[in-house]
C-alpha positions as CSV (number, residue, x, y, z in Angstrom):
1,M,7.0,-58.2,27.0
2,R,5.3,-55.7,28.6
3,A,5.8,-57.7,31.5
4,L,10.0,-58.3,30.7
5,R,9.6,-54.1,30.4
6,K,8.0,-53.6,33.8
7,S,10.3,-56.2,35.5
8,S,13.4,-54.7,34.1
9,G,12.7,-51.1,34.9
10,L,11.4,-52.2,38.6
11,L,15.6,-53.9,38.6
12,I,16.6,-51.0,37.9
13,A,14.7,-48.4,40.4
14,A,16.1,-51.3,42.9
15,L,19.5,-50.8,41.5
16,W,19.6,-47.1,41.7
17,L,18.1,-47.6,45.7
18,C,20.8,-49.8,46.4
19,L,23.5,-46.8,45.2
20,I,22.0,-43.7,46.9
21,P,24.2,-42.9,49.8
22,V,22.2,-43.3,53.0
23,P,23.5,-40.3,55.7
24,G,25.7,-42.5,58.7
25,G,24.6,-45.8,56.3
26,A,27.4,-48.0,54.7
27,A,26.6,-46.5,51.3
28,W,27.1,-43.1,52.6
29,A,31.0,-44.3,53.6
30,Q,31.7,-46.1,50.4
31,A,30.5,-42.9,48.4
32,S,32.7,-40.3,50.1
33,Q,36.1,-39.6,49.8
34,F,38.5,-38.7,52.9
35,K,38.7,-35.2,54.0
36,G,42.7,-35.5,53.0
37,W,45.8,-35.6,55.5
38,S,46.1,-31.5,55.6
39,A,42.1,-30.9,55.7
40,V,42.0,-33.6,58.7
41,W,45.1,-32.5,61.0
42,K,43.8,-28.8,60.4
43,E,40.4,-29.3,61.6
44,L,42.1,-31.1,64.7
45,S,44.5,-28.6,65.2
46,A,42.1,-25.7,65.1
47,R,40.2,-27.8,68.2
48,V,43.1,-28.7,70.4
49,A,46.2,-27.2,69.4
50,P,47.4,-23.6,70.5
51,R,47.4,-21.5,66.6
52,E,51.1,-21.0,67.1
53,A,51.8,-24.7,67.5
54,P,49.5,-26.7,65.3
55,L,49.2,-30.3,65.6
56,E,52.0,-31.8,63.2
57,G,50.7,-35.2,61.6
58,D,53.7,-36.2,60.2
59,D,55.3,-37.2,63.5
60,F,52.5,-40.1,63.5
61,L,53.3,-41.5,59.9
62,P,55.0,-44.8,60.0
63,A,57.3,-43.9,57.5
64,E,58.1,-40.6,55.1
65,D,55.5,-39.5,52.2
66,M,52.9,-41.9,53.2
67,E,50.5,-38.6,53.8
68,D,50.3,-39.5,49.7
69,L,48.5,-42.0,50.2
70,L,45.7,-41.0,52.7
71,G,43.8,-38.2,50.4
72,T,46.2,-35.1,49.1
73,W,45.8,-32.3,46.4
74,S,48.0,-32.6,43.7
75,T,49.2,-30.0,41.0
76,F,50.4,-30.5,37.7
77,G,50.9,-27.5,35.5
78,S,47.1,-25.6,35.6
79,E,45.8,-28.8,37.3
80,H,44.6,-29.1,40.8
81,H,42.9,-32.5,41.5
82,F,42.3,-34.8,44.8
83,R,43.9,-38.2,45.0
84,N,43.8,-41.5,46.9
85,G,40.6,-39.9,48.4
86,Y,38.6,-42.9,48.4
87,P,39.2,-45.4,51.6
88,N,40.5,-49.0,50.5
89,S,42.7,-51.4,52.5
90,L,46.0,-49.6,52.5
91,S,45.1,-46.1,53.3
92,M,42.9,-47.6,56.6
93,M,45.6,-49.2,57.5
94,I,47.9,-46.1,57.7
95,W,45.0,-44.4,59.3
96,Q,44.7,-47.3,61.7
97,V,48.7,-46.8,62.7
98,V,48.7,-43.0,62.4
99,M,45.4,-42.9,64.5
100,S,46.6,-45.2,67.0
101,S,50.0,-43.2,67.5
102,F,48.0,-40.2,68.4
103,A,46.0,-41.8,70.5
104,E,48.7,-43.3,72.7
105,S,50.2,-40.1,73.0
106,M,47.1,-38.6,73.9
107,G,46.5,-41.3,76.4
108,R,50.3,-40.9,77.9
109,S,49.3,-37.3,78.1
110,C,47.3,-38.0,81.4
111,T,50.5,-38.3,83.0
112,K,52.5,-35.5,81.4
113,P,51.3,-33.6,78.2
114,E,53.6,-34.5,75.0
115,L,52.0,-32.3,72.5
116,E,50.8,-28.6,73.0
117,F,47.3,-28.0,73.7
118,T,45.3,-25.1,74.2
119,P,44.0,-24.8,78.3
120,T,40.4,-25.3,77.1
121,F,41.7,-28.7,75.8
122,L,43.9,-29.4,79.0
123,A,40.8,-28.9,81.2
124,T,38.7,-31.6,79.0
125,L,41.1,-33.8,79.1
126,A,42.3,-33.2,82.3
127,A,38.7,-34.3,83.3
128,V,38.4,-37.4,81.4
129,C,42.4,-38.5,82.3
130,A,40.4,-38.7,86.3
131,W,39.3,-41.9,84.8
132,P,37.5,-44.2,86.6
133,K,36.3,-41.7,88.9
134,S,32.6,-41.3,88.0
135,A,33.2,-37.4,86.9
136,S,35.0,-38.3,84.6
137,Q,32.5,-40.8,83.1
138,S,30.0,-38.6,83.4
139,D,27.9,-37.2,80.4
140,E,29.2,-33.7,80.7
141,S,33.0,-34.8,80.6
142,L,32.7,-37.4,78.0
143,R,30.7,-34.9,75.6
144,S,33.5,-32.1,76.3
145,Y,36.1,-34.8,75.0
146,W,34.0,-35.5,72.5
147,L,33.4,-32.4,71.1
148,A,37.0,-31.3,71.7
149,I,37.9,-33.9,69.1
150,M,34.9,-35.0,66.6
151,G,33.4,-31.4,66.6
152,F,29.9,-31.4,65.0
153,N,30.9,-33.8,62.7
154,A,28.8,-36.5,63.5
155,P,24.9,-36.9,64.9
156,E,24.1,-37.0,68.5
157,P,23.5,-41.2,68.3
158,E,26.8,-41.7,67.3
159,Y,28.2,-39.7,70.3
160,A,25.9,-42.0,72.4
161,A,26.8,-45.1,71.4
162,W,30.4,-44.2,71.6
163,R,29.9,-43.0,75.1
164,D,28.0,-46.3,76.0
165,F,31.0,-48.6,74.6
166,I,33.3,-46.2,76.6
167,R,31.7,-46.7,79.7
168,R,30.9,-50.5,79.4
169,E,34.4,-51.6,78.1
170,Y,37.0,-49.4,79.8
171,A,34.4,-48.8,82.9
172,A,37.7,-50.2,85.0
173,K,40.6,-49.6,83.1
174,P,43.2,-47.3,83.8
175,A,42.8,-43.8,82.3
176,A,45.7,-43.8,79.7
177,E,44.1,-46.8,78.2
178,A,40.9,-45.6,78.5
179,V,41.4,-41.7,76.9
180,R,43.4,-43.9,73.9
181,A,40.5,-46.1,73.5
182,M,38.2,-42.9,73.5
183,T,40.7,-41.1,71.1
184,L,41.2,-43.8,68.7
185,A,37.5,-44.4,68.7
186,I,36.7,-41.0,67.4
187,T,39.7,-40.2,65.2
188,L,38.8,-43.3,63.0
189,H,35.1,-42.4,63.1
190,P,33.9,-42.1,59.3
191,N,32.3,-38.5,60.4
192,F,35.7,-37.4,61.6
193,L,37.7,-38.6,58.5
194,L,35.8,-38.6,55.5
195,H,33.5,-36.0,53.7
196,R,30.1,-36.4,54.3
């Protein structure tokens, strides 16, 4: 009987350990909620767009009112709660479509900016839009672009993995394609979309 209690106690302890979120791990991503539709666009706008002309995420939605599926605050009477915050296959597909559209716009902005950006971000974008020149592939240019979009939401190893992937897979690609890939990889990153 004592052996049975001891083994069931170990089993319960093992199950609890499996449920503890590990920063940066799959359990963390599964237990986290989206920051929410408006929070993502406010954060991104604060980094790259002028205060008087914030980014409008609705421009990138495939259909009206889909933002309700991506984490929004709902008010009913005195209740105020966050709805559709947990990632699922439908919400991730919508985020994929939205951020792909945004990334395409960023890639095309190498030729002519399609959105209003701050002068600081325009300089950062211009540096990576010189791709595939070596200066645009420098750590300085890539880190500036990463921080401009991601901010300080992700740890250093995530930046290094992103940088190495972009350098390896897009080294000889045209600027618009490389910038699109850079942007999409950042904006679909769990550290960008999810609460910690």
